N, CA, C, O and the ligand as a Tripos MOL2 file, in Angstrom:
@<TRIPOS>MOLECULE
protein
  317   315    80     0     0
PROTEIN
NO_CHARGES

@<TRIPOS>ATOM
      1 N          87.2290   97.0420  106.8000 N.3       1 MET1
      2 CA         87.9230   97.6870  107.9150 C.3       1 MET1
      3 C          87.4720   99.1240  108.0260 C.2       1 MET1
      4 O          87.2170   99.7810  107.0160 O.2       1 MET1
      5 N          87.3730   99.6050  109.2210 N.am      2 SER2
      6 CA         86.8990  100.9750  109.3960 C.3       2 SER2
      7 C          87.9290  101.8350  110.1140 C.2       2 SER2
      8 O          88.3540  101.5490  111.2330 O.2       2 SER2
      9 N          88.3000  102.8750  109.4360 N.am      3 THR3
     10 CA         89.2200  103.8350  110.0420 C.3       3 THR3
     11 C          88.4670  105.1420  110.1720 C.2       3 THR3
     12 O          88.0250  105.7070  109.1710 O.2       3 THR3
     13 N          88.3170  105.6200  111.3750 N.am      4 SER4
     14 CA         87.6040  106.8840  111.5190 C.3       4 SER4
     15 C          88.5890  108.0180  111.7690 C.2       4 SER4
     16 O          89.5060  107.9260  112.5850 O.2       4 SER4
     17 N          88.3520  109.0750  111.0350 N.am      5 THR5
     18 CA         89.1790  110.2490  111.2410 C.3       5 THR5
     19 C          88.2970  111.4620  111.4910 C.2       5 THR5
     20 O          87.1180  111.4790  111.1370 O.2       5 THR5
     21 N          88.8790  112.4510  112.0910 N.am      6 VAL6
     22 CA         88.2010  113.7100  112.3780 C.3       6 VAL6
     23 C          88.8120  114.7500  111.4550 C.2       6 VAL6
     24 O          90.0270  114.7860  111.2590 O.2       6 VAL6
     25 N          87.9500  115.6020  110.8850 N.am      7 THR7
     26 CA         88.4840  116.6620  110.0470 C.3       7 THR7
     27 C          88.3640  118.0040  110.7580 C.2       7 THR7
     28 O          87.2790  118.3900  111.1940 O.2       7 THR7
     29 N          89.4630  118.6980  110.8680 N.am      8 THR8
     30 CA         89.4860  120.0330  111.4620 C.3       8 THR8
     31 C          89.8000  121.0110  110.3430 C.2       8 THR8
     32 O          90.7470  120.8010  109.5850 O.2       8 THR8
     33 N          89.0160  122.0790  110.2300 N.am      9 THR9
     34 CA         89.2880  123.0640  109.1860 C.3       9 THR9
     35 C          89.6610  124.3970  109.8150 C.2       9 THR9
     36 O          88.9490  124.9120  110.6770 O.2       9 THR9
     37 N          90.7640  124.9380  109.3810 N.am     10 VAL10
     38 CA         91.1920  126.2440  109.8740 C.3      10 VAL10
     39 C          91.4890  127.1390  108.6830 C.2      10 VAL10
     40 O          91.7000  126.6550  107.5710 O.2      10 VAL10
     41 N          91.5060  128.4370  108.9160 N.am     11 THR11
     42 CA         91.8950  129.3780  107.8760 C.3      11 THR11
     43 C          93.2140  130.0210  108.2650 C.2      11 THR11
     44 O          93.3830  130.5270  109.3740 O.2      11 THR11
     45 N          94.1400  129.9850  107.3230 N.am     12 VAL12
     46 CA         95.4920  130.5000  107.5750 C.3      12 VAL12
     47 C          95.7480  131.6940  106.6590 C.2      12 VAL12
     48 O          95.4430  131.6390  105.4670 O.2      12 VAL12
     49 N          96.2970  132.7570  107.2010 N.am     13 THR13
     50 CA         96.6590  133.8980  106.3620 C.3      13 THR13
     51 C          98.1650  134.0020  106.2360 C.2      13 THR13
     52 O          98.9120  133.5570  107.1080 O.2      13 THR13
     53 N          98.5980  134.5960  105.1360 N.am     14 GLY14
     54 CA        100.0100  134.8630  104.9340 C.3      14 GLY14
     55 C         100.6710  133.9480  103.9220 C.2      14 GLY14
     56 O         101.8140  134.1820  103.5280 O.2      14 GLY14
     57 N          99.9610  132.8970  103.4920 N.am     15 MET15
     58 CA        100.5540  131.9820  102.5150 C.3      15 MET15
     59 C         100.4410  132.5920  101.1130 C.2      15 MET15
     60 O          99.3740  133.0550  100.7100 O.2      15 MET15
     61 N         101.5510  132.5840  100.3860 N.am     16 THR16
     62 CA        101.5240  133.2010   99.0540 C.3      16 THR16
     63 C         101.9450  132.2670   97.9270 C.2      16 THR16
     64 O         101.7180  132.5770   96.7570 O.2      16 THR16
     65 N         102.5460  131.1440   98.2500 N.am     17 CYS17
     66 CA        103.0260  130.2730   97.1770 C.3      17 CYS17
     67 C         103.1140  128.8220   97.6450 C.2      17 CYS17
     68 O         102.7870  128.5070   98.7900 O.2      17 CYS17
     69 N         103.5460  127.9690   96.7690 N.am     18 GLY18
     70 CA        103.6320  126.5500   97.0800 C.3      18 GLY18
     71 C         104.5940  126.2490   98.2170 C.2      18 GLY18
     72 O         104.4260  125.2690   98.9420 O.2      18 GLY18
     73 N         105.6060  127.1000   98.3700 N.am     19 HIS19
     74 CA        106.5440  126.9040   99.4710 C.3      19 HIS19
     75 C         105.8410  127.1050  100.8090 C.2      19 HIS19
     76 O         106.0490  126.3410  101.7520 O.2      19 HIS19
     77 N         105.0060  128.1430  100.8800 N.am     20 CYS20
     78 CA        104.2350  128.4110  102.0990 C.3      20 CYS20
     79 C         103.3430  127.2190  102.4200 C.2      20 CYS20
     80 O         103.2610  126.7720  103.5640 O.2      20 CYS20
     81 N         102.6810  126.7150  101.3870 N.am     21 VAL21
     82 CA        101.7880  125.5780  101.5510 C.3      21 VAL21
     83 C         102.5360  124.3820  102.1220 C.2      21 VAL21
     84 O         102.0440  123.7150  103.0320 O.2      21 VAL21
     85 N         103.7270  124.1110  101.5900 N.am     22 SER22
     86 CA        104.4380  122.9330  102.0900 C.3      22 SER22
     87 C         104.9680  123.1390  103.4970 C.2      22 SER22
     88 O         105.0650  122.1810  104.2640 O.2      22 SER22
     89 N         105.3180  124.3850  103.8560 N.am     23 SER23
     90 CA        105.7580  124.6530  105.2360 C.3      23 SER23
     91 C         104.6280  124.3850  106.2170 C.2      23 SER23
     92 O         104.8210  123.7290  107.2410 O.2      23 SER23
     93 N         103.4500  124.8980  105.8930 N.am     24 VAL24
     94 CA        102.2850  124.7160  106.7630 C.3      24 VAL24
     95 C         101.9290  123.2320  106.8570 C.2      24 VAL24
     96 O         101.6480  122.7100  107.9360 O.2      24 VAL24
     97 N         101.9490  122.5690  105.7030 N.am     25 ARG25
     98 CA        101.5940  121.1440  105.6640 C.3      25 ARG25
     99 C         102.5650  120.3260  106.5220 C.2      25 ARG25
    100 O         102.1670  119.4050  107.2350 O.2      25 ARG25
    101 N         103.8300  120.6850  106.4350 N.am     26 GLU26
    102 CA        104.8490  119.9530  107.1800 C.3      26 GLU26
    103 C         104.6890  120.1400  108.6870 C.2      26 GLU26
    104 O         104.7570  119.1770  109.4510 O.2      26 GLU26
    105 N         104.4750  121.3950  109.1110 N.am     27 GLU27
    106 CA        104.3430  121.6580  110.5560 C.3      27 GLU27
    107 C         103.0900  120.9990  111.1280 C.2      27 GLU27
    108 O         103.1440  120.3560  112.1760 O.2      27 GLU27
    109 N         101.9630  121.1620  110.4340 N.am     28 ILE28
    110 CA        100.7230  120.5630  110.9430 C.3      28 ILE28
    111 C         100.8280  119.0430  110.8900 C.2      28 ILE28
    112 O         100.3510  118.3450  111.7860 O.2      28 ILE28
    113 N         101.4560  118.5410  109.8340 N.am     29 GLY29
    114 CA        101.6020  117.0980  109.6700 C.3      29 GLY29
    115 C         102.4230  116.4420  110.7650 C.2      29 GLY29
    116 O         102.3410  115.2310  110.9670 O.2      29 GLY29
    117 N         103.2140  117.2390  111.4720 N.am     30 SER30
    118 CA        104.0390  116.6710  112.5310 C.3      30 SER30
    119 C         103.2830  116.5530  113.8530 C.2      30 SER30
    120 O         103.8040  116.0030  114.8240 O.2      30 SER30
    121 N         102.0450  117.0740  113.8880 N.am     31 LEU31
    122 CA        101.2520  116.9390  115.1170 C.3      31 LEU31
    123 C         100.7900  115.4960  115.2920 C.2      31 LEU31
    124 O         100.5920  114.7690  114.3190 O.2      31 LEU31
    125 N         100.6250  115.1000  116.5400 N.am     32 ASP32
    126 CA        100.1720  113.7480  116.8590 C.3      32 ASP32
    127 C          98.8310  113.4170  116.2200 C.2      32 ASP32
    128 O          97.8770  114.1870  116.3400 O.2      32 ASP32
    129 N          98.7540  112.2880  115.5480 N.am     33 GLY33
    130 CA         97.4760  111.8020  115.0430 C.3      33 GLY33
    131 C          97.0680  112.3270  113.6860 C.2      33 GLY33
    132 O          96.0750  111.8690  113.1200 O.2      33 GLY33
    133 N          97.8170  113.2850  113.1470 N.am     34 VAL34
    134 CA         97.4400  113.8610  111.8570 C.3      34 VAL34
    135 C          97.7880  112.8870  110.7410 C.2      34 VAL34
    136 O          98.9250  112.4290  110.6300 O.2      34 VAL34
    137 N          96.7850  112.5750  109.9100 N.am     35 VAL35
    138 CA         97.0300  111.6530  108.8070 C.3      35 VAL35
    139 C          97.1140  112.3540  107.4610 C.2      35 VAL35
    140 O          97.7940  111.8730  106.5550 O.2      35 VAL35
    141 N          96.4290  113.4900  107.3180 N.am     36 SER36
    142 CA         96.5810  114.2360  106.0760 C.3      36 SER36
    143 C          96.2570  115.7050  106.2720 C.2      36 SER36
    144 O          95.4300  116.0710  107.1070 O.2      36 SER36
    145 N          96.9230  116.5380  105.4860 N.am     37 VAL37
    146 CA         96.7230  117.9820  105.5550 C.3      37 VAL37
    147 C          96.4820  118.4630  104.1370 C.2      37 VAL37
    148 O          97.3130  118.2720  103.2490 O.2      37 VAL37
    149 N          95.3210  119.0940  103.9380 N.am     38 ASP38
    150 CA         94.9720  119.5700  102.6060 C.3      38 ASP38
    151 C          94.8850  121.1000  102.6450 C.2      38 ASP38
    152 O          94.0140  121.6680  103.3040 O.2      38 ASP38
    153 N          95.7970  121.7490  101.9320 N.am     39 VAL39
    154 CA         95.8590  123.2130  101.9680 C.3      39 VAL39
    155 C          95.3550  123.7880  100.6540 C.2      39 VAL39
    156 O          95.7970  123.3840   99.5790 O.2      39 VAL39
    157 N          94.4220  124.7370  100.7480 N.am     40 ASP40
    158 CA         93.9720  125.4470   99.5540 C.3      40 ASP40
    159 C          94.5750  126.8500   99.6030 C.2      40 ASP40
    160 O          94.1580  127.6980  100.3910 O.2      40 ASP40
    161 N          95.5550  127.0660   98.7490 N.am     41 LEU41
    162 CA         96.3010  128.3250   98.7770 C.3      41 LEU41
    163 C          95.4140  129.5290   98.4990 C.2      41 LEU41
    164 O          95.5700  130.5710   99.1360 O.2      41 LEU41
    165 N          94.4880  129.4000   97.5570 N.am     42 ALA42
    166 CA         93.6510  130.5330   97.1560 C.3      42 ALA42
    167 C          92.7970  131.0750   98.3070 C.2      42 ALA42
    168 O          92.6370  132.2880   98.4410 O.2      42 ALA42
    169 N          92.2550  130.1900   99.1280 N.am     43 THR43
    170 CA         91.3620  130.6280  100.1980 C.3      43 THR43
    171 C          92.0320  130.6060  101.5720 C.2      43 THR43
    172 O          91.5210  131.2040  102.5190 O.2      43 THR43
    173 N          93.1630  129.9270  101.6830 N.am     44 GLY44
    174 CA         93.8150  129.7930  102.9810 C.3      44 GLY44
    175 C          93.1980  128.7170  103.8470 C.2      44 GLY44
    176 O          93.5950  128.5370  104.9980 O.2      44 GLY44
    177 N          92.2250  127.9960  103.3000 N.am     45 LYS45
    178 CA         91.5800  126.9380  104.0780 C.3      45 LYS45
    179 C          92.4880  125.7150  104.1760 C.2      45 LYS45
    180 O          93.0630  125.2520  103.1910 O.2      45 LYS45
    181 N          92.5900  125.2190  105.3920 N.am     46 VAL46
    182 CA         93.4040  124.0340  105.6180 C.3      46 VAL46
    183 C          92.5220  122.9790  106.2680 C.2      46 VAL46
    184 O          91.9860  123.1930  107.3550 O.2      46 VAL46
    185 N          92.3740  121.8430  105.6030 N.am     47 ALA47
    186 CA         91.5810  120.7470  106.1520 C.3      47 ALA47
    187 C          92.5450  119.6930  106.6760 C.2      47 ALA47
    188 O          93.3970  119.1900  105.9430 O.2      47 ALA47
    189 N          92.4000  119.3690  107.9440 N.am     48 ILE48
    190 CA         93.3200  118.4330  108.5920 C.3      48 ILE48
    191 C          92.5550  117.1920  109.0210 C.2      48 ILE48
    192 O          91.6060  117.2810  109.8000 O.2      48 ILE48
    193 N          92.9610  116.0540  108.5240 N.am     49 ASP49
    194 CA         92.3640  114.7880  108.9700 C.3      49 ASP49
    195 C          93.2560  114.1970  110.0430 C.2      49 ASP49
    196 O          94.4730  114.1090  109.8800 O.2      49 ASP49
    197 N          92.6360  113.7910  111.1450 N.am     50 SER50
    198 CA         93.4280  113.1980  112.2150 C.3      50 SER50
    199 C          92.6460  112.0640  112.8610 C.2      50 SER50
    200 O          91.4250  111.9730  112.7280 O.2      50 SER50
    201 N          93.3710  111.2060  113.5620 N.am     51 THR51
    202 CA         92.7410  110.0450  114.1760 C.3      51 THR51
    203 C          92.0270  110.3950  115.4740 C.2      51 THR51
    204 O          91.2360  109.5980  115.9790 O.2      51 THR51
    205 N          92.2960  111.5740  116.0180 N.am     52 ALA52
    206 CA         91.6230  112.0430  117.2240 C.3      52 ALA52
    207 C          91.4530  113.5410  117.0960 C.2      52 ALA52
    208 O          92.1990  114.1810  116.3540 O.2      52 ALA52
    209 N          90.4760  114.1260  117.8100 N.am     53 PRO53
    210 CA         90.2920  115.5790  117.7230 C.3      53 PRO53
    211 C          91.5810  116.3130  118.0830 C.2      53 PRO53
    212 O          92.2940  115.9260  119.0090 O.2      53 PRO53
    213 N          91.8650  117.3710  117.3410 N.am     54 LEU54
    214 CA         93.1010  118.1110  117.5740 C.3      54 LEU54
    215 C          92.8940  119.2270  118.5850 C.2      54 LEU54
    216 O          91.8090  119.7980  118.6890 O.2      54 LEU54
    217 N          93.9320  119.5210  119.3150 N.am     55 ASP55
    218 CA         93.9200  120.6600  120.2160 C.3      55 ASP55
    219 C          94.0980  121.9190  119.3640 C.2      55 ASP55
    220 O          95.1400  122.0970  118.7340 O.2      55 ASP55
    221 N          93.0790  122.7960  119.3440 N.am     56 PRO56
    222 CA         93.1590  123.9880  118.4930 C.3      56 PRO56
    223 C          94.4140  124.8130  118.7210 C.2      56 PRO56
    224 O          94.9790  125.3670  117.7780 O.2      56 PRO56
    225 N          94.8490  124.8940  119.9680 N.am     57 SER57
    226 CA         96.0350  125.7060  120.2230 C.3      57 SER57
    227 C          97.2930  125.0450  119.6720 C.2      57 SER57
    228 O          98.2610  125.7280  119.3390 O.2      57 SER57
    229 N          97.2800  123.7120  119.5760 N.am     58 ALA58
    230 CA         98.4180  123.0070  118.9830 C.3      58 ALA58
    231 C          98.4720  123.2710  117.4830 C.2      58 ALA58
    232 O          99.5460  123.4300  116.9030 O.2      58 ALA58
    233 N          97.2860  123.3150  116.8620 N.am     59 VAL59
    234 CA         97.2240  123.6090  115.4260 C.3      59 VAL59
    235 C          97.7110  125.0330  115.1720 C.2      59 VAL59
    236 O          98.5170  125.2710  114.2720 O.2      59 VAL59
    237 N          97.2140  125.9790  115.9770 N.am     60 ALA60
    238 CA         97.6370  127.3740  115.8210 C.3      60 ALA60
    239 C          99.1370  127.5090  116.0410 C.2      60 ALA60
    240 O          99.8150  128.2650  115.3450 O.2      60 ALA60
    241 N          99.6460  126.7640  117.0200 N.am     61 GLY61
    242 CA        101.0790  126.7990  117.3090 C.3      61 GLY61
    243 C         101.9040  126.2820  116.1490 C.2      61 GLY61
    244 O         102.9560  126.8360  115.8300 O.2      61 GLY61
    245 N         101.4260  125.2150  115.5140 N.am     62 ALA62
    246 CA        102.1380  124.6320  114.3790 C.3      62 ALA62
    247 C         102.1630  125.6070  113.2030 C.2      62 ALA62
    248 O         103.1750  125.7450  112.5160 O.2      62 ALA62
    249 N         101.0360  126.2770  112.9840 N.am     63 VAL63
    250 CA        100.9530  127.2500  111.8880 C.3      63 VAL63
    251 C         101.8990  128.4190  112.1540 C.2      63 VAL63
    252 O         102.5830  128.8980  111.2490 O.2      63 VAL63
    253 N         101.9260  128.8690  113.4020 N.am     64 GLU64
    254 CA        102.8290  129.9680  113.7560 C.3      64 GLU64
    255 C         104.2800  129.5540  113.6270 C.2      64 GLU64
    256 O         105.1400  130.3460  113.2400 O.2      64 GLU64
    257 N         104.5350  128.3090  113.9570 N.am     65 GLU65
    258 CA        105.8700  127.7420  113.8180 C.3      65 GLU65
    259 C         106.3390  127.8420  112.3610 C.2      65 GLU65
    260 O         107.5150  128.0840  112.0860 O.2      65 GLU65
    261 N         105.3990  127.6520  111.4430 N.am     66 ALA66
    262 CA        105.7130  127.7320  110.0150 C.3      66 ALA66
    263 C         105.8290  129.1830  109.5520 C.2      66 ALA66
    264 O         106.3190  129.4470  108.4540 O.2      66 ALA66
    265 N         105.3760  130.1280  110.3880 N.am     67 GLY67
    266 CA        105.5070  131.5420  110.0570 C.3      67 GLY67
    267 C         104.2270  132.2040  109.5820 C.2      67 GLY67
    268 O         104.2680  133.2800  108.9840 O.2      67 GLY67
    269 N         103.0700  131.5620  109.8470 N.am     68 TYR68
    270 CA        101.7940  132.1070  109.3800 C.3      68 TYR68
    271 C         100.8230  132.1990  110.5490 C.2      68 TYR68
    272 O         101.1370  131.8040  111.6720 O.2      68 TYR68
    273 N          99.6320  132.7300  110.2610 N.am     69 GLN69
    274 CA         98.6610  132.9640  111.3210 C.3      69 GLN69
    275 C          97.3470  132.2650  111.0340 C.2      69 GLN69
    276 O          96.8770  132.2490  109.8960 O.2      69 GLN69
    277 N          96.7610  131.6890  112.0630 N.am     70 VAL70
    278 CA         95.4200  131.1230  111.9490 C.3      70 VAL70
    279 C          94.4250  132.2320  112.2490 C.2      70 VAL70
    280 O          94.5160  132.8760  113.2940 O.2      70 VAL70
    281 N          93.4740  132.4660  111.3480 N.am     71 THR71
    282 CA         92.4820  133.5130  111.5820 C.3      71 THR71
    283 C          91.1390  132.9410  112.0010 C.2      71 THR71
    284 O          90.3210  133.6470  112.5920 O.2      71 THR71
    285 N          90.9040  131.6780  111.7050 N.am     72 GLU72
    286 CA         89.6220  131.0770  112.0440 C.3      72 GLU72
    287 C          89.8570  129.6850  112.5720 C.2      72 GLU72
    288 O          90.4330  128.8330  111.8950 O.2      72 GLU72
    289 N          89.4040  129.4660  113.7880 N.am     73 LEU73
    290 CA         89.6750  128.1820  114.4240 C.3      73 LEU73
    291 C          88.6820  128.0090  115.5620 C.2      73 LEU73
    292 O          88.5180  128.8980  116.3980 O.2      73 LEU73
    293 N          88.0330  126.8740  115.5850 N.am     74 ALA74
    294 CA         87.0830  126.6130  116.6650 C.3      74 ALA74
    295 C          87.8000  126.6690  118.0050 C.2      74 ALA74
    296 O          88.9060  126.1490  118.1490 O.2      74 ALA74
    297 N          87.1700  127.2990  118.9800 N.am     75 ASP75
    298 CA         87.7160  127.3930  120.3420 C.3      75 ASP75
    299 C          89.0810  128.0620  120.4180 C.2      75 ASP75
    300 O          89.8500  127.8140  121.3460 O.2      75 ASP75
    301 N          89.3800  128.9200  119.4280 N.am     76 ALA76
    302 CA         90.6700  129.6190  119.4850 C.3      76 ALA76
    303 C          90.6960  130.5440  120.6950 C.2      76 ALA76
    304 O          89.7140  131.2100  121.0200 O.2      76 ALA76
    305 N          91.8230  130.5610  121.3330 N.am     77 LYS77
    306 CA         91.9770  131.4580  122.4730 C.3      77 LYS77
    307 C          92.5310  132.7950  121.9980 C.2      77 LYS77
    308 O          93.2630  132.8750  121.0120 O.2      77 LYS77
    309 N          92.1660  133.8250  122.7170 N.am     78 GLU78
    310 CA         92.7650  135.1280  122.4080 C.3      78 GLU78
    311 C          94.1840  135.1310  122.9010 C.2      78 GLU78
    312 O          94.4760  134.7090  124.0200 O.2      78 GLU78
    313 N          95.0650  135.6130  122.0520 N.am     79 LEU79
    314 CA         96.4780  135.6210  122.4590 C.3      79 LEU79
    315 C          96.8610  136.9750  123.0380 C.2      79 LEU79
    316 O          98.0090  137.1740  123.4360 O.2      79 LEU79
    317 CU        105.5850  131.1410   99.9210 Cu       80 CU80
@<TRIPOS>BOND
     1     1     2 1
     2     2     3 1
     3     3     4 2
     4     3     5 am
     5     5     6 1
     6     6     7 1
     7     7     8 2
     8     7     9 am
     9     9    10 1
    10    10    11 1
    11    11    12 2
    12    11    13 am
    13    13    14 1
    14    14    15 1
    15    15    16 2
    16    15    17 am
    17    17    18 1
    18    18    19 1
    19    19    20 2
    20    19    21 am
    21    21    22 1
    22    22    23 1
    23    23    24 2
    24    23    25 am
    25    25    26 1
    26    26    27 1
    27    27    28 2
    28    27    29 am
    29    29    30 1
    30    30    31 1
    31    31    32 2
    32    31    33 am
    33    33    34 1
    34    34    35 1
    35    35    36 2
    36    35    37 am
    37    37    38 1
    38    38    39 1
    39    39    40 2
    40    39    41 am
    41    41    42 1
    42    42    43 1
    43    43    44 2
    44    43    45 am
    45    45    46 1
    46    46    47 1
    47    47    48 2
    48    47    49 am
    49    49    50 1
    50    50    51 1
    51    51    52 2
    52    51    53 am
    53    53    54 1
    54    54    55 1
    55    55    56 2
    56    55    57 am
    57    57    58 1
    58    58    59 1
    59    59    60 2
    60    59    61 am
    61    61    62 1
    62    62    63 1
    63    63    64 2
    64    63    65 am
    65    65    66 1
    66    66    67 1
    67    67    68 2
    68    67    69 am
    69    69    70 1
    70    70    71 1
    71    71    72 2
    72    71    73 am
    73    73    74 1
    74    74    75 1
    75    75    76 2
    76    75    77 am
    77    77    78 1
    78    78    79 1
    79    79    80 2
    80    79    81 am
    81    81    82 1
    82    82    83 1
    83    83    84 2
    84    83    85 am
    85    85    86 1
    86    86    87 1
    87    87    88 2
    88    87    89 am
    89    89    90 1
    90    90    91 1
    91    91    92 2
    92    91    93 am
    93    93    94 1
    94    94    95 1
    95    95    96 2
    96    95    97 am
    97    97    98 1
    98    98    99 1
    99    99   100 2
   100    99   101 am
   101   101   102 1
   102   102   103 1
   103   103   104 2
   104   103   105 am
   105   105   106 1
   106   106   107 1
   107   107   108 2
   108   107   109 am
   109   109   110 1
   110   110   111 1
   111   111   112 2
   112   111   113 am
   113   113   114 1
   114   114   115 1
   115   115   116 2
   116   115   117 am
   117   117   118 1
   118   118   119 1
   119   119   120 2
   120   119   121 am
   121   121   122 1
   122   122   123 1
   123   123   124 2
   124   123   125 am
   125   125   126 1
   126   126   127 1
   127   127   128 2
   128   127   129 am
   129   129   130 1
   130   130   131 1
   131   131   132 2
   132   131   133 am
   133   133   134 1
   134   134   135 1
   135   135   136 2
   136   135   137 am
   137   137   138 1
   138   138   139 1
   139   139   140 2
   140   139   141 am
   141   141   142 1
   142   142   143 1
   143   143   144 2
   144   143   145 am
   145   145   146 1
   146   146   147 1
   147   147   148 2
   148   147   149 am
   149   149   150 1
   150   150   151 1
   151   151   152 2
   152   151   153 am
   153   153   154 1
   154   154   155 1
   155   155   156 2
   156   155   157 am
   157   157   158 1
   158   158   159 1
   159   159   160 2
   160   159   161 am
   161   161   162 1
   162   162   163 1
   163   163   164 2
   164   163   165 am
   165   165   166 1
   166   166   167 1
   167   167   168 2
   168   167   169 am
   169   169   170 1
   170   170   171 1
   171   171   172 2
   172   171   173 am
   173   173   174 1
   174   174   175 1
   175   175   176 2
   176   175   177 am
   177   177   178 1
   178   178   179 1
   179   179   180 2
   180   179   181 am
   181   181   182 1
   182   182   183 1
   183   183   184 2
   184   183   185 am
   185   185   186 1
   186   186   187 1
   187   187   188 2
   188   187   189 am
   189   189   190 1
   190   190   191 1
   191   191   192 2
   192   191   193 am
   193   193   194 1
   194   194   195 1
   195   195   196 2
   196   195   197 am
   197   197   198 1
   198   198   199 1
   199   199   200 2
   200   199   201 am
   201   201   202 1
   202   202   203 1
   203   203   204 2
   204   203   205 am
   205   205   206 1
   206   206   207 1
   207   207   208 2
   208   207   209 am
   209   209   210 1
   210   210   211 1
   211   211   212 2
   212   211   213 am
   213   213   214 1
   214   214   215 1
   215   215   216 2
   216   215   217 am
   217   217   218 1
   218   218   219 1
   219   219   220 2
   220   219   221 am
   221   221   222 1
   222   222   223 1
   223   223   224 2
   224   223   225 am
   225   225   226 1
   226   226   227 1
   227   227   228 2
   228   227   229 am
   229   229   230 1
   230   230   231 1
   231   231   232 2
   232   231   233 am
   233   233   234 1
   234   234   235 1
   235   235   236 2
   236   235   237 am
   237   237   238 1
   238   238   239 1
   239   239   240 2
   240   239   241 am
   241   241   242 1
   242   242   243 1
   243   243   244 2
   244   243   245 am
   245   245   246 1
   246   246   247 1
   247   247   248 2
   248   247   249 am
   249   249   250 1
   250   250   251 1
   251   251   252 2
   252   251   253 am
   253   253   254 1
   254   254   255 1
   255   255   256 2
   256   255   257 am
   257   257   258 1
   258   258   259 1
   259   259   260 2
   260   259   261 am
   261   261   262 1
   262   262   263 1
   263   263   264 2
   264   263   265 am
   265   265   266 1
   266   266   267 1
   267   267   268 2
   268   267   269 am
   269   269   270 1
   270   270   271 1
   271   271   272 2
   272   271   273 am
   273   273   274 1
   274   274   275 1
   275   275   276 2
   276   275   277 am
   277   277   278 1
   278   278   279 1
   279   279   280 2
   280   279   281 am
   281   281   282 1
   282   282   283 1
   283   283   284 2
   284   283   285 am
   285   285   286 1
   286   286   287 1
   287   287   288 2
   288   287   289 am
   289   289   290 1
   290   290   291 1
   291   291   292 2
   292   291   293 am
   293   293   294 1
   294   294   295 1
   295   295   296 2
   296   295   297 am
   297   297   298 1
   298   298   299 1
   299   299   300 2
   300   299   301 am
   301   301   302 1
   302   302   303 1
   303   303   304 2
   304   303   305 am
   305   305   306 1
   306   306   307 1
   307   307   308 2
   308   307   309 am
   309   309   310 1
   310   310   311 1
   311   311   312 2
   312   311   313 am
   313   313   314 1
   314   314   315 1
   315   315   316 2
@<TRIPOS>SUBSTRUCTURE
     1 MET1         2 RESIDUE 1 A MET
     2 SER2         6 RESIDUE 1 A SER
     3 THR3        10 RESIDUE 1 A THR
     4 SER4        14 RESIDUE 1 A SER
     5 THR5        18 RESIDUE 1 A THR
     6 VAL6        22 RESIDUE 1 A VAL
     7 THR7        26 RESIDUE 1 A THR
     8 THR8        30 RESIDUE 1 A THR
     9 THR9        34 RESIDUE 1 A THR
    10 VAL10       38 RESIDUE 1 A VAL
    11 THR11       42 RESIDUE 1 A THR
    12 VAL12       46 RESIDUE 1 A VAL
    13 THR13       50 RESIDUE 1 A THR
    14 GLY14       54 RESIDUE 1 A GLY
    15 MET15       58 RESIDUE 1 A MET
    16 THR16       62 RESIDUE 1 A THR
    17 CYS17       66 RESIDUE 1 A CYS
    18 GLY18       70 RESIDUE 1 A GLY
    19 HIS19       74 RESIDUE 1 A HIS
    20 CYS20       78 RESIDUE 1 A CYS
    21 VAL21       82 RESIDUE 1 A VAL
    22 SER22       86 RESIDUE 1 A SER
    23 SER23       90 RESIDUE 1 A SER
    24 VAL24       94 RESIDUE 1 A VAL
    25 ARG25       98 RESIDUE 1 A ARG
    26 GLU26      102 RESIDUE 1 A GLU
    27 GLU27      106 RESIDUE 1 A GLU
    28 ILE28      110 RESIDUE 1 A ILE
    29 GLY29      114 RESIDUE 1 A GLY
    30 SER30      118 RESIDUE 1 A SER
    31 LEU31      122 RESIDUE 1 A LEU
    32 ASP32      126 RESIDUE 1 A ASP
    33 GLY33      130 RESIDUE 1 A GLY
    34 VAL34      134 RESIDUE 1 A VAL
    35 VAL35      138 RESIDUE 1 A VAL
    36 SER36      142 RESIDUE 1 A SER
    37 VAL37      146 RESIDUE 1 A VAL
    38 ASP38      150 RESIDUE 1 A ASP
    39 VAL39      154 RESIDUE 1 A VAL
    40 ASP40      158 RESIDUE 1 A ASP
    41 LEU41      162 RESIDUE 1 A LEU
    42 ALA42      166 RESIDUE 1 A ALA
    43 THR43      170 RESIDUE 1 A THR
    44 GLY44      174 RESIDUE 1 A GLY
    45 LYS45      178 RESIDUE 1 A LYS
    46 VAL46      182 RESIDUE 1 A VAL
    47 ALA47      186 RESIDUE 1 A ALA
    48 ILE48      190 RESIDUE 1 A ILE
    49 ASP49      194 RESIDUE 1 A ASP
    50 SER50      198 RESIDUE 1 A SER
    51 THR51      202 RESIDUE 1 A THR
    52 ALA52      206 RESIDUE 1 A ALA
    53 PRO53      210 RESIDUE 1 A PRO
    54 LEU54      214 RESIDUE 1 A LEU
    55 ASP55      218 RESIDUE 1 A ASP
    56 PRO56      222 RESIDUE 1 A PRO
    57 SER57      226 RESIDUE 1 A SER
    58 ALA58      230 RESIDUE 1 A ALA
    59 VAL59      234 RESIDUE 1 A VAL
    60 ALA60      238 RESIDUE 1 A ALA
    61 GLY61      242 RESIDUE 1 A GLY
    62 ALA62      246 RESIDUE 1 A ALA
    63 VAL63      250 RESIDUE 1 A VAL
    64 GLU64      254 RESIDUE 1 A GLU
    65 GLU65      258 RESIDUE 1 A GLU
    66 ALA66      262 RESIDUE 1 A ALA
    67 GLY67      266 RESIDUE 1 A GLY
    68 TYR68      270 RESIDUE 1 A TYR
    69 GLN69      274 RESIDUE 1 A GLN
    70 VAL70      278 RESIDUE 1 A VAL
    71 THR71      282 RESIDUE 1 A THR
    72 GLU72      286 RESIDUE 1 A GLU
    73 LEU73      290 RESIDUE 1 A LEU
    74 ALA74      294 RESIDUE 1 A ALA
    75 ASP75      298 RESIDUE 1 A ASP
    76 ALA76      302 RESIDUE 1 A ALA
    77 LYS77      306 RESIDUE 1 A LYS
    78 GLU78      310 RESIDUE 1 A GLU
    79 LEU79      314 RESIDUE 1 A LEU
    80 CU80       317 GROUP 0 **** ****
């Protein structure tokens, strides 16, 4: 069986502990199509696997919802 997923990588600033990581993971995980969220606290890199390409602004919105900021994101719009 073949399941194809797309991986989106963003960089998030402001995370300082495991609680931050789980907040970000939870918010991004609630986006449509997201199957897994892998957060590296040390670098702020977040790898998101999803069944369809994600809307960058939706990802940024989810991160902001959790209380953090996306600093690197393909096709990010200036706010
Ligand atoms: Cu924290």
